[in-house]
N, CA, C, O and the ligand as a Tripos MOL2 file, in Angstrom:
@<TRIPOS>MOLECULE
protein
  269   267    68     0     0
PROTEIN
NO_CHARGES

@<TRIPOS>ATOM
      1 N           0.8390   -1.2100    0.0000 N.3       1 MET1
      2 CA          0.0000    0.0000    0.0000 C.3       1 MET1
      3 C           0.8670    1.2490    0.0000 C.2       1 MET1
      4 O           0.6090    2.1990   -0.7400 O.2       1 MET1
      5 N           1.9000    1.2380    0.8400 N.am      2 SER2
      6 CA          2.7530    2.4150    0.9040 C.3       2 SER2
      7 C           3.4960    2.6400   -0.4140 C.2       2 SER2
      8 O           3.7870    3.7760   -0.7870 O.2       2 SER2
      9 N           3.7990    1.5360   -1.1150 N.am      3 LEU3
     10 CA          4.5170    1.6650   -2.3770 C.3       3 LEU3
     11 C           3.6490    2.3620   -3.4190 C.2       3 LEU3
     12 O           4.1260    3.2400   -4.1390 O.2       3 LEU3
     13 N           2.3980    1.9810   -3.5000 N.am      4 SER4
     14 CA          1.5140    2.6060   -4.4790 C.3       4 SER4
     15 C           1.3160    4.0870   -4.1750 C.2       4 SER4
     16 O           1.1470    4.9030   -5.0820 O.2       4 SER4
     17 N           1.3380    4.4160   -2.9040 N.am      5 ARG5
     18 CA          1.2100    5.8330   -2.5370 C.3       5 ARG5
     19 C           2.4410    6.6050   -2.9830 C.2       5 ARG5
     20 O           2.3380    7.7360   -3.4570 O.2       5 ARG5
     21 N           3.6060    5.9870   -2.8270 N.am      6 LEU6
     22 CA          4.8400    6.6400   -3.2470 C.3       6 LEU6
     23 C           4.8710    6.8220   -4.7510 C.2       6 LEU6
     24 O           5.2790    7.8680   -5.2540 O.2       6 LEU6
     25 N           4.4340    5.7880   -5.4670 N.am      7 LEU7
     26 CA          4.4200    5.8630   -6.9220 C.3       7 LEU7
     27 C           3.4930    6.9630   -7.3940 C.2       7 LEU7
     28 O           3.8270    7.7060   -8.3170 O.2       7 LEU7
     29 N           2.3510    7.0720   -6.7820 N.am      8 SER8
     30 CA          1.4070    8.1050   -7.1930 C.3       8 SER8
     31 C           1.9610    9.4900   -6.8970 C.2       8 SER8
     32 O           1.7080   10.4390   -7.6400 O.2       8 SER8
     33 N           2.7110    9.6050   -5.8190 N.am      9 SER9
     34 CA          3.3020   10.9000   -5.5060 C.3       9 SER9
     35 C           4.4040   11.2460   -6.4970 C.2       9 SER9
     36 O           4.5990   12.4150   -6.8310 O.2       9 SER9
     37 N           5.1300   10.2260   -6.9720 N.am     10 LEU10
     38 CA          6.1540   10.4510   -7.9790 C.3      10 LEU10
     39 C           5.5250   10.8750   -9.3010 C.2      10 LEU10
     40 O           5.9890   11.8120   -9.9510 O.2      10 LEU10
     41 N           4.4670   10.1760   -9.6870 N.am     11 LEU11
     42 CA          3.7950   10.4950  -10.9310 C.3      11 LEU11
     43 C           3.1260   11.8610  -10.8620 C.2      11 LEU11
     44 O           2.8930   12.5050  -11.8850 O.2      11 LEU11
     45 N           2.8290   12.2790   -9.6770 N.am     12 ASP12
     46 CA          2.2030   13.5690   -9.5010 C.3      12 ASP12
     47 C           3.1750   14.7060   -9.7780 C.2      12 ASP12
     48 O           2.7630   15.8240  -10.0880 O.2      12 ASP12
     49 N           4.4770   14.4140   -9.6650 N.am     13 GLY13
     50 CA          5.4940   15.4140   -9.9670 C.3      13 GLY13
     51 C           5.7740   16.3570   -8.8140 C.2      13 GLY13
     52 O           6.4730   17.3570   -8.9770 O.2      13 GLY13
     53 N           5.2330   16.0420   -7.6540 N.am     14 SER14
     54 CA          5.4430   16.9300   -6.5260 C.3      14 SER14
     55 C           6.8360   16.7640   -5.9260 C.2      14 SER14
     56 O           7.3260   17.6480   -5.2240 O.2      14 SER14
     57 N           7.4620   15.6360   -6.2040 N.am     15 GLU15
     58 CA          8.7950   15.3770   -5.6620 C.3      15 GLU15
     59 C           9.7960   15.2250   -6.7950 C.2      15 GLU15
     60 O          10.5700   14.2680   -6.8110 O.2      15 GLU15
     61 N           9.7920   16.1440   -7.7310 N.am     16 SER16
     62 CA         10.6190   16.0180   -8.9220 C.3      16 SER16
     63 C          12.1060   16.0800   -8.5890 C.2      16 SER16
     64 O          12.9270   15.5600   -9.3440 O.2      16 SER16
     65 N          12.4610   16.7040   -7.4780 N.am     17 ASP17
     66 CA         13.8850   16.8440   -7.1580 C.3      17 ASP17
     67 C          14.4810   15.5270   -6.6780 C.2      17 ASP17
     68 O          15.6840   15.3110   -6.8210 O.2      17 ASP17
     69 N          13.6580   14.6390   -6.1100 N.am     18 THR18
     70 CA         14.1730   13.3670   -5.6380 C.3      18 THR18
     71 C          14.2100   12.3260   -6.7530 C.2      18 THR18
     72 O          14.8870   11.3050   -6.6350 O.2      18 THR18
     73 N          13.4910   12.5870   -7.8150 N.am     19 GLU19
     74 CA         13.4010   11.6040   -8.8960 C.3      19 GLU19
     75 C          14.6530   11.6150   -9.7650 C.2      19 GLU19
     76 O          15.1030   10.5630  -10.2180 O.2      19 GLU19
     77 N          15.2100   12.7810   -9.9960 N.am     20 SER20
     78 CA         16.4050   12.8760  -10.8210 C.3      20 SER20
     79 C          17.4770   13.6860  -10.0970 C.2      20 SER20
     80 O          17.5420   14.9080  -10.2330 O.2      20 SER20
     81 N          18.3120   12.9950   -9.3300 N.am     21 PRO21
     82 CA         19.3810   13.6900   -8.6190 C.3      21 PRO21
     83 C          20.4160   14.2440   -9.5920 C.2      21 PRO21
     84 O          20.8340   13.5490  -10.5180 O.2      21 PRO21
     85 N          20.8220   15.4680   -9.3910 N.am     22 SER22
     86 CA         21.7670   16.0920  -10.3160 C.3      22 SER22
     87 C          23.1920   15.6900   -9.9850 C.2      22 SER22
     88 O          23.7220   16.0320   -8.9280 O.2      22 SER22
     89 N          23.8020   14.9560  -10.9080 N.am     23 THR23
     90 CA         25.1920   14.5750  -10.7360 C.3      23 THR23
     91 C          25.9850   15.0580  -11.9450 C.2      23 THR23
     92 O          26.1680   14.3090  -12.9050 O.2      23 THR23
     93 N          26.4480   16.2800  -11.9060 N.am     24 PRO24
     94 CA         27.1040   16.8910  -13.0720 C.3      24 PRO24
     95 C          28.4070   16.2040  -13.4560 C.2      24 PRO24
     96 O          28.6940   16.0420  -14.6420 O.2      24 PRO24
     97 N          29.1970   15.7990  -12.4660 N.am     25 ASP25
     98 CA         30.5140   15.2280  -12.7870 C.3      25 ASP25
     99 C          30.5320   13.7120  -12.6620 C.2      25 ASP25
    100 O          31.6070   13.1120  -12.6790 O.2      25 ASP25
    101 N          29.3820   13.0850  -12.5400 N.am     26 GLY26
    102 CA         29.3390   11.6370  -12.3530 C.3      26 GLY26
    103 C          29.5840   10.8740  -13.6330 C.2      26 GLY26
    104 O          30.0750    9.7460  -13.5930 O.2      26 GLY26
    105 N          29.2530   11.4620  -14.7710 N.am     27 ARG27
    106 CA         29.3520   10.7440  -16.0280 C.3      27 ARG27
    107 C          30.7910   10.5910  -16.4990 C.2      27 ARG27
    108 O          31.0910    9.7030  -17.2970 O.2      27 ARG27
    109 N          31.6710   11.4350  -16.0200 N.am     28 SER28
    110 CA         33.0510   11.3970  -16.5030 C.3      28 SER28
    111 C          33.7810   10.1500  -16.0140 C.2      28 SER28
    112 O          34.8650    9.8380  -16.5070 O.2      28 SER28
    113 N          33.2030    9.4350  -15.0510 N.am     29 GLU29
    114 CA         33.8780    8.2580  -14.5070 C.3      29 GLU29
    115 C          33.5670    6.9850  -15.2790 C.2      29 GLU29
    116 O          34.1630    5.9400  -15.0160 O.2      29 GLU29
    117 N          32.6400    7.0630  -16.2280 N.am     30 THR30
    118 CA         32.2900    5.8760  -16.9990 C.3      30 THR30
    119 C          33.1610    5.7780  -18.2380 C.2      30 THR30
    120 O          32.9990    6.5720  -19.1640 O.2      30 THR30
    121 N          34.0860    4.8200  -18.2780 N.am     31 PRO31
    122 CA         35.0390    4.7100  -19.3770 C.3      31 PRO31
    123 C          34.4060    4.2290  -20.6820 C.2      31 PRO31
    124 O          34.4390    4.9430  -21.6840 O.2      31 PRO31
    125 N          33.8350    3.0380  -20.6810 N.am     32 GLU32
    126 CA         33.3130    2.4750  -21.9200 C.3      32 GLU32
    127 C          31.8640    2.0170  -21.7710 C.2      32 GLU32
    128 O          31.0170    2.3320  -22.6080 O.2      32 GLU32
    129 N          31.5880    1.2790  -20.7130 N.am     33 SER33
    130 CA         30.2340    0.7750  -20.5290 C.3      33 SER33
    131 C          29.4430    1.6820  -19.6070 C.2      33 SER33
    132 O          29.9850    2.2670  -18.6690 O.2      33 SER33
    133 N          28.1680    1.7900  -19.8840 N.am     34 THR34
    134 CA         27.2930    2.6080  -19.0510 C.3      34 THR34
    135 C          26.6830    1.7610  -17.9460 C.2      34 THR34
    136 O          26.1100    0.7020  -18.2030 O.2      34 THR34
    137 N          26.8100    2.2320  -16.7250 N.am     35 VAL35
    138 CA         26.2540    1.5100  -15.5800 C.3      35 VAL35
    139 C          25.1420    2.3430  -14.9700 C.2      35 VAL35
    140 O          25.3270    3.5050  -14.6070 O.2      35 VAL35
    141 N          23.9970    1.7170  -14.8700 N.am     36 LEU36
    142 CA         22.8490    2.4030  -14.2890 C.3      36 LEU36
    143 C          22.5130    1.8050  -12.9370 C.2      36 LEU36
    144 O          22.5880    0.5890  -12.7550 O.2      36 LEU36
    145 N          22.1480    2.6400  -12.0020 N.am     37 PHE37
    146 CA         21.7230    2.1880  -10.6850 C.3      37 PHE37
    147 C          20.2710    2.5620  -10.4990 C.2      37 PHE37
    148 O          19.8660    3.7010  -10.7310 O.2      37 PHE37
    149 N          19.4980    1.5820  -10.0760 N.am     38 GLU38
    150 CA         18.0730    1.8090   -9.9840 C.3      38 GLU38
    151 C          17.5040    1.1190   -8.7550 C.2      38 GLU38
    152 O          17.9170    0.0140   -8.4010 O.2      38 GLU38
    153 N          16.5490    1.7850   -8.1080 N.am     39 CYS39
    154 CA         15.8850    1.1900   -6.9640 C.3      39 CYS39
    155 C          14.9660    0.0670   -7.4300 C.2      39 CYS39
    156 O          14.1260    0.2660   -8.3070 O.2      39 CYS39
    157 N          15.1290   -1.1020   -6.8410 N.am     40 ARG40
    158 CA         14.3060   -2.2390   -7.2580 C.3      40 ARG40
    159 C          12.8570   -2.0760   -6.8070 C.2      40 ARG40
    160 O          11.9420   -2.6380   -7.4090 O.2      40 ARG40
    161 N          12.6660   -1.3230   -5.7690 N.am     41 ASP41
    162 CA         11.3120   -1.1940   -5.2230 C.3      41 ASP41
    163 C          10.4490   -0.2380   -6.0420 C.2      41 ASP41
    164 O           9.2970   -0.5490   -6.3440 O.2      41 ASP41
    165 N          11.0000    0.9280   -6.4030 N.am     42 CYS42
    166 CA         10.1660    1.9340   -7.0610 C.3      42 CYS42
    167 C          10.7090    2.3300   -8.4240 C.2      42 CYS42
    168 O          10.0540    3.0730   -9.1560 O.2      42 CYS42
    169 N          11.9100    1.8400   -8.7840 N.am     43 GLY43
    170 CA         12.4360    2.1070  -10.1220 C.3      43 GLY43
    171 C          13.0840    3.4640  -10.2840 C.2      43 GLY43
    172 O          13.3280    3.9070  -11.4070 O.2      43 GLY43
    173 N          13.3650    4.1260   -9.1830 N.am     44 THR44
    174 CA         14.0060    5.4320   -9.2750 C.3      44 THR44
    175 C          15.4770    5.2840   -9.6310 C.2      44 THR44
    176 O          16.1790    4.4650   -9.0370 O.2      44 THR44
    177 N          15.9460    6.0590  -10.5820 N.am     45 ASN45
    178 CA         17.3560    6.0550  -10.9290 C.3      45 ASN45
    179 C          18.1460    6.8160   -9.8720 C.2      45 ASN45
    180 O          17.8160    7.9470   -9.5160 O.2      45 ASN45
    181 N          19.1990    6.1650   -9.3800 N.am     46 VAL46
    182 CA         20.0190    6.7820   -8.3530 C.3      46 VAL46
    183 C          21.4610    6.8120   -8.8110 C.2      46 VAL46
    184 O          21.8140    6.1600   -9.7930 O.2      46 VAL46
    185 N          22.2960    7.5580   -8.1140 N.am     47 SER47
    186 CA         23.6970    7.6410   -8.4730 C.3      47 SER47
    187 C          24.4620    6.4250   -7.9600 C.2      47 SER47
    188 O          23.9370    5.6310   -7.1790 O.2      47 SER47
    189 N          25.7200    6.2900   -8.4130 N.am     48 ALA48
    190 CA         26.4870    5.0770   -8.1490 C.3      48 ALA48
    191 C          26.7570    4.8630   -6.6600 C.2      48 ALA48
    192 O          26.8150    3.7250   -6.1940 O.2      48 ALA48
    193 N          26.9170    5.9270   -5.9350 N.am     49 ASP49
    194 CA         27.2650    5.7960   -4.5210 C.3      49 ASP49
    195 C          26.0400    5.7900   -3.6180 C.2      49 ASP49
    196 O          26.1570    5.8640   -2.3950 O.2      49 ASP49
    197 N          24.8620    5.7000   -4.2340 N.am     50 THR50
    198 CA         23.6360    5.6810   -3.4410 C.3      50 THR50
    199 C          23.3850    4.2880   -2.8860 C.2      50 THR50
    200 O          23.3370    3.3180   -3.6410 O.2      50 THR50
    201 N          23.2260    4.1840   -1.5850 N.am     51 VAL51
    202 CA         22.9540    2.8920   -0.9640 C.3      51 VAL51
    203 C          21.5160    2.8120   -0.4900 C.2      51 VAL51
    204 O          21.0260    1.7360   -0.1480 O.2      51 VAL51
    205 N          20.8460    3.9460   -0.4730 N.am     52 ARG52
    206 CA         19.4590    3.9600   -0.0250 C.3      52 ARG52
    207 C          18.6520    4.8810   -0.9330 C.2      52 ARG52
    208 O          19.0440    6.0180   -1.1930 O.2      52 ARG52
    209 N          17.5290    4.3750   -1.4060 N.am     53 CYS53
    210 CA         16.7110    5.1250   -2.3460 C.3      53 CYS53
    211 C          16.1590    6.4020   -1.7090 C.2      53 CYS53
    212 O          15.5520    6.3530   -0.6390 O.2      53 CYS53
    213 N          16.3700    7.5420   -2.3680 N.am     54 PRO54
    214 CA         15.8620    8.8080   -1.8310 C.3      54 PRO54
    215 C          14.3530    8.9280   -1.9320 C.2      54 PRO54
    216 O          13.7440    9.7580   -1.2560 O.2      54 PRO54
    217 N          13.7490    8.1020   -2.7750 N.am     55 ALA55
    218 CA         12.2970    8.2020   -2.9900 C.3      55 ALA55
    219 C          11.5110    7.3510   -2.0030 C.2      55 ALA55
    220 O          10.5420    7.8190   -1.4060 O.2      55 ALA55
    221 N          11.9390    6.0770   -1.8310 N.am     56 CYS56
    222 CA         11.1640    5.1810   -0.9730 C.3      56 CYS56
    223 C          11.9810    4.7060    0.2290 C.2      56 CYS56
    224 O          11.4840    3.9420    1.0550 O.2      56 CYS56
    225 N          13.2350    5.1580    0.3250 N.am     57 ASN57
    226 CA         14.0970    4.8310    1.4530 C.3      57 ASN57
    227 C          14.4530    3.3490    1.5070 C.2      57 ASN57
    228 O          14.8540    2.8420    2.5550 O.2      57 ASN57
    229 N          14.3070    2.6530    0.3740 N.am     58 GLY58
    230 CA         14.6790    1.2450    0.3210 C.3      58 GLY58
    231 C          16.1620    1.0890    0.0260 C.2      58 GLY58
    232 O          16.7650    1.9340   -0.6360 O.2      58 GLY58
    233 N          16.7450    0.0030    0.5210 N.am     59 ASP59
    234 CA         18.1790   -0.2030    0.3000 C.3      59 ASP59
    235 C          18.4490   -1.2890   -0.7380 C.2      59 ASP59
    236 O          19.5550   -1.8230   -0.8150 O.2      59 ASP59
    237 N          17.4500   -1.6030   -1.5230 N.am     60 ASP60
    238 CA         17.6210   -2.6370   -2.5450 C.3      60 ASP60
    239 C          17.9130   -1.9790   -3.8890 C.2      60 ASP60
    240 O          17.0320   -1.8460   -4.7390 O.2      60 ASP60
    241 N          19.1580   -1.5750   -4.0610 N.am     61 ILE61
    242 CA         19.5750   -0.9120   -5.2870 C.3      61 ILE61
    243 C          20.1730   -1.9390   -6.2440 C.2      61 ILE61
    244 O          21.0620   -2.7030   -5.8660 O.2      61 ILE61
    245 N          19.6890   -1.9560   -7.4740 N.am     62 VAL62
    246 CA         20.2190   -2.8810   -8.4640 C.3      62 VAL62
    247 C          21.0840   -2.1200   -9.4640 C.2      62 VAL62
    248 O          20.8980   -0.9250   -9.6900 O.2      62 VAL62
    249 N          22.0450   -2.8520  -10.0630 N.am     63 ARG63
    250 CA         22.9650   -2.2290  -11.0140 C.3      63 ARG63
    251 C          22.8120   -2.8470  -12.3810 C.2      63 ARG63
    252 O          22.8060   -4.0710  -12.5140 O.2      63 ARG63
    253 N          22.6870   -2.0140  -13.4020 N.am     64 TYR64
    254 CA         22.6020   -2.4950  -14.7700 C.3      64 TYR64
    255 C          23.8450   -2.0480  -15.5310 C.2      64 TYR64
    256 O          24.2180   -0.8760  -15.4980 O.2      64 TYR64
    257 N          24.4800   -2.9940  -16.2160 N.am     65 SER65
    258 CA         25.6230   -2.6550  -17.0570 C.3      65 SER65
    259 C          25.2090   -2.7220  -18.5210 C.2      65 SER65
    260 O          24.7270   -3.7500  -18.9990 O.2      65 SER65
    261 N          25.4020   -1.6200  -19.2180 N.am     66 ILE66
    262 CA         25.0650   -1.5810  -20.6430 C.3      66 ILE66
    263 C          26.3460   -1.4260  -21.4460 C.2      66 ILE66
    264 O          27.0300   -0.4080  -21.3400 O.2      66 ILE66
    265 N          26.6710   -2.4300  -22.2450 N.am     67 ASP67
    266 CA         27.8920   -2.3740  -23.0370 C.3      67 ASP67
    267 C          27.6970   -1.5710  -24.3180 C.2      67 ASP67
    268 O          28.6330   -1.4260  -25.1040 O.2      67 ASP67
    269 ZN         12.8830    3.3730   -4.2180 Zn       68 ZN68
@<TRIPOS>BOND
     1     1     2 1
     2     2     3 1
     3     3     4 2
     4     3     5 am
     5     5     6 1
     6     6     7 1
     7     7     8 2
     8     7     9 am
     9     9    10 1
    10    10    11 1
    11    11    12 2
    12    11    13 am
    13    13    14 1
    14    14    15 1
    15    15    16 2
    16    15    17 am
    17    17    18 1
    18    18    19 1
    19    19    20 2
    20    19    21 am
    21    21    22 1
    22    22    23 1
    23    23    24 2
    24    23    25 am
    25    25    26 1
    26    26    27 1
    27    27    28 2
    28    27    29 am
    29    29    30 1
    30    30    31 1
    31    31    32 2
    32    31    33 am
    33    33    34 1
    34    34    35 1
    35    35    36 2
    36    35    37 am
    37    37    38 1
    38    38    39 1
    39    39    40 2
    40    39    41 am
    41    41    42 1
    42    42    43 1
    43    43    44 2
    44    43    45 am
    45    45    46 1
    46    46    47 1
    47    47    48 2
    48    47    49 am
    49    49    50 1
    50    50    51 1
    51    51    52 2
    52    51    53 am
    53    53    54 1
    54    54    55 1
    55    55    56 2
    56    55    57 am
    57    57    58 1
    58    58    59 1
    59    59    60 2
    60    59    61 am
    61    61    62 1
    62    62    63 1
    63    63    64 2
    64    63    65 am
    65    65    66 1
    66    66    67 1
    67    67    68 2
    68    67    69 am
    69    69    70 1
    70    70    71 1
    71    71    72 2
    72    71    73 am
    73    73    74 1
    74    74    75 1
    75    75    76 2
    76    75    77 am
    77    77    78 1
    78    78    79 1
    79    79    80 2
    80    79    81 am
    81    81    82 1
    82    82    83 1
    83    83    84 2
    84    83    85 am
    85    85    86 1
    86    86    87 1
    87    87    88 2
    88    87    89 am
    89    89    90 1
    90    90    91 1
    91    91    92 2
    92    91    93 am
    93    93    94 1
    94    94    95 1
    95    95    96 2
    96    95    97 am
    97    97    98 1
    98    98    99 1
    99    99   100 2
   100    99   101 am
   101   101   102 1
   102   102   103 1
   103   103   104 2
   104   103   105 am
   105   105   106 1
   106   106   107 1
   107   107   108 2
   108   107   109 am
   109   109   110 1
   110   110   111 1
   111   111   112 2
   112   111   113 am
   113   113   114 1
   114   114   115 1
   115   115   116 2
   116   115   117 am
   117   117   118 1
   118   118   119 1
   119   119   120 2
   120   119   121 am
   121   121   122 1
   122   122   123 1
   123   123   124 2
   124   123   125 am
   125   125   126 1
   126   126   127 1
   127   127   128 2
   128   127   129 am
   129   129   130 1
   130   130   131 1
   131   131   132 2
   132   131   133 am
   133   133   134 1
   134   134   135 1
   135   135   136 2
   136   135   137 am
   137   137   138 1
   138   138   139 1
   139   139   140 2
   140   139   141 am
   141   141   142 1
   142   142   143 1
   143   143   144 2
   144   143   145 am
   145   145   146 1
   146   146   147 1
   147   147   148 2
   148   147   149 am
   149   149   150 1
   150   150   151 1
   151   151   152 2
   152   151   153 am
   153   153   154 1
   154   154   155 1
   155   155   156 2
   156   155   157 am
   157   157   158 1
   158   158   159 1
   159   159   160 2
   160   159   161 am
   161   161   162 1
   162   162   163 1
   163   163   164 2
   164   163   165 am
   165   165   166 1
   166   166   167 1
   167   167   168 2
   168   167   169 am
   169   169   170 1
   170   170   171 1
   171   171   172 2
   172   171   173 am
   173   173   174 1
   174   174   175 1
   175   175   176 2
   176   175   177 am
   177   177   178 1
   178   178   179 1
   179   179   180 2
   180   179   181 am
   181   181   182 1
   182   182   183 1
   183   183   184 2
   184   183   185 am
   185   185   186 1
   186   186   187 1
   187   187   188 2
   188   187   189 am
   189   189   190 1
   190   190   191 1
   191   191   192 2
   192   191   193 am
   193   193   194 1
   194   194   195 1
   195   195   196 2
   196   195   197 am
   197   197   198 1
   198   198   199 1
   199   199   200 2
   200   199   201 am
   201   201   202 1
   202   202   203 1
   203   203   204 2
   204   203   205 am
   205   205   206 1
   206   206   207 1
   207   207   208 2
   208   207   209 am
   209   209   210 1
   210   210   211 1
   211   211   212 2
   212   211   213 am
   213   213   214 1
   214   214   215 1
   215   215   216 2
   216   215   217 am
   217   217   218 1
   218   218   219 1
   219   219   220 2
   220   219   221 am
   221   221   222 1
   222   222   223 1
   223   223   224 2
   224   223   225 am
   225   225   226 1
   226   226   227 1
   227   227   228 2
   228   227   229 am
   229   229   230 1
   230   230   231 1
   231   231   232 2
   232   231   233 am
   233   233   234 1
   234   234   235 1
   235   235   236 2
   236   235   237 am
   237   237   238 1
   238   238   239 1
   239   239   240 2
   240   239   241 am
   241   241   242 1
   242   242   243 1
   243   243   244 2
   244   243   245 am
   245   245   246 1
   246   246   247 1
   247   247   248 2
   248   247   249 am
   249   249   250 1
   250   250   251 1
   251   251   252 2
   252   251   253 am
   253   253   254 1
   254   254   255 1
   255   255   256 2
   256   255   257 am
   257   257   258 1
   258   258   259 1
   259   259   260 2
   260   259   261 am
   261   261   262 1
   262   262   263 1
   263   263   264 2
   264   263   265 am
   265   265   266 1
   266   266   267 1
   267   267   268 2
@<TRIPOS>SUBSTRUCTURE
     1 MET1         2 RESIDUE 1 A MET
     2 SER2         6 RESIDUE 1 A SER
     3 LEU3        10 RESIDUE 1 A LEU
     4 SER4        14 RESIDUE 1 A SER
     5 ARG5        18 RESIDUE 1 A ARG
     6 LEU6        22 RESIDUE 1 A LEU
     7 LEU7        26 RESIDUE 1 A LEU
     8 SER8        30 RESIDUE 1 A SER
     9 SER9        34 RESIDUE 1 A SER
    10 LEU10       38 RESIDUE 1 A LEU
    11 LEU11       42 RESIDUE 1 A LEU
    12 ASP12       46 RESIDUE 1 A ASP
    13 GLY13       50 RESIDUE 1 A GLY
    14 SER14       54 RESIDUE 1 A SER
    15 GLU15       58 RESIDUE 1 A GLU
    16 SER16       62 RESIDUE 1 A SER
    17 ASP17       66 RESIDUE 1 A ASP
    18 THR18       70 RESIDUE 1 A THR
    19 GLU19       74 RESIDUE 1 A GLU
    20 SER20       78 RESIDUE 1 A SER
    21 PRO21       82 RESIDUE 1 A PRO
    22 SER22       86 RESIDUE 1 A SER
    23 THR23       90 RESIDUE 1 A THR
    24 PRO24       94 RESIDUE 1 A PRO
    25 ASP25       98 RESIDUE 1 A ASP
    26 GLY26      102 RESIDUE 1 A GLY
    27 ARG27      106 RESIDUE 1 A ARG
    28 SER28      110 RESIDUE 1 A SER
    29 GLU29      114 RESIDUE 1 A GLU
    30 THR30      118 RESIDUE 1 A THR
    31 PRO31      122 RESIDUE 1 A PRO
    32 GLU32      126 RESIDUE 1 A GLU
    33 SER33      130 RESIDUE 1 A SER
    34 THR34      134 RESIDUE 1 A THR
    35 VAL35      138 RESIDUE 1 A VAL
    36 LEU36      142 RESIDUE 1 A LEU
    37 PHE37      146 RESIDUE 1 A PHE
    38 GLU38      150 RESIDUE 1 A GLU
    39 CYS39      154 RESIDUE 1 A CYS
    40 ARG40      158 RESIDUE 1 A ARG
    41 ASP41      162 RESIDUE 1 A ASP
    42 CYS42      166 RESIDUE 1 A CYS
    43 GLY43      170 RESIDUE 1 A GLY
    44 THR44      174 RESIDUE 1 A THR
    45 ASN45      178 RESIDUE 1 A ASN
    46 VAL46      182 RESIDUE 1 A VAL
    47 SER47      186 RESIDUE 1 A SER
    48 ALA48      190 RESIDUE 1 A ALA
    49 ASP49      194 RESIDUE 1 A ASP
    50 THR50      198 RESIDUE 1 A THR
    51 VAL51      202 RESIDUE 1 A VAL
    52 ARG52      206 RESIDUE 1 A ARG
    53 CYS53      210 RESIDUE 1 A CYS
    54 PRO54      214 RESIDUE 1 A PRO
    55 ALA55      218 RESIDUE 1 A ALA
    56 CYS56      222 RESIDUE 1 A CYS
    57 ASN57      226 RESIDUE 1 A ASN
    58 GLY58      230 RESIDUE 1 A GLY
    59 ASP59      234 RESIDUE 1 A ASP
    60 ASP60      238 RESIDUE 1 A ASP
    61 ILE61      242 RESIDUE 1 A ILE
    62 VAL62      246 RESIDUE 1 A VAL
    63 ARG63      250 RESIDUE 1 A ARG
    64 TYR64      254 RESIDUE 1 A TYR
    65 SER65      258 RESIDUE 1 A SER
    66 ILE66      262 RESIDUE 1 A ILE
    67 ASP67      266 RESIDUE 1 A ASP
    68 ZN68       269 GROUP 0 **** ****
């Protein structure tokens, strides 16, 4: 139930600052492959050093490697 409430709040756009964290110099560290970090619970994209989702406070962060 709490997850659906969080999703609706995200879709509402009221928390736009937590949905896309600004990391200006984070991209320069990716040499060849692109690595994405995403919250498994709510699907929010997070930065590489994020251990806890800023949107739902979950610590289940998954990593995707795109060659
Ligand atoms: Zn989350």
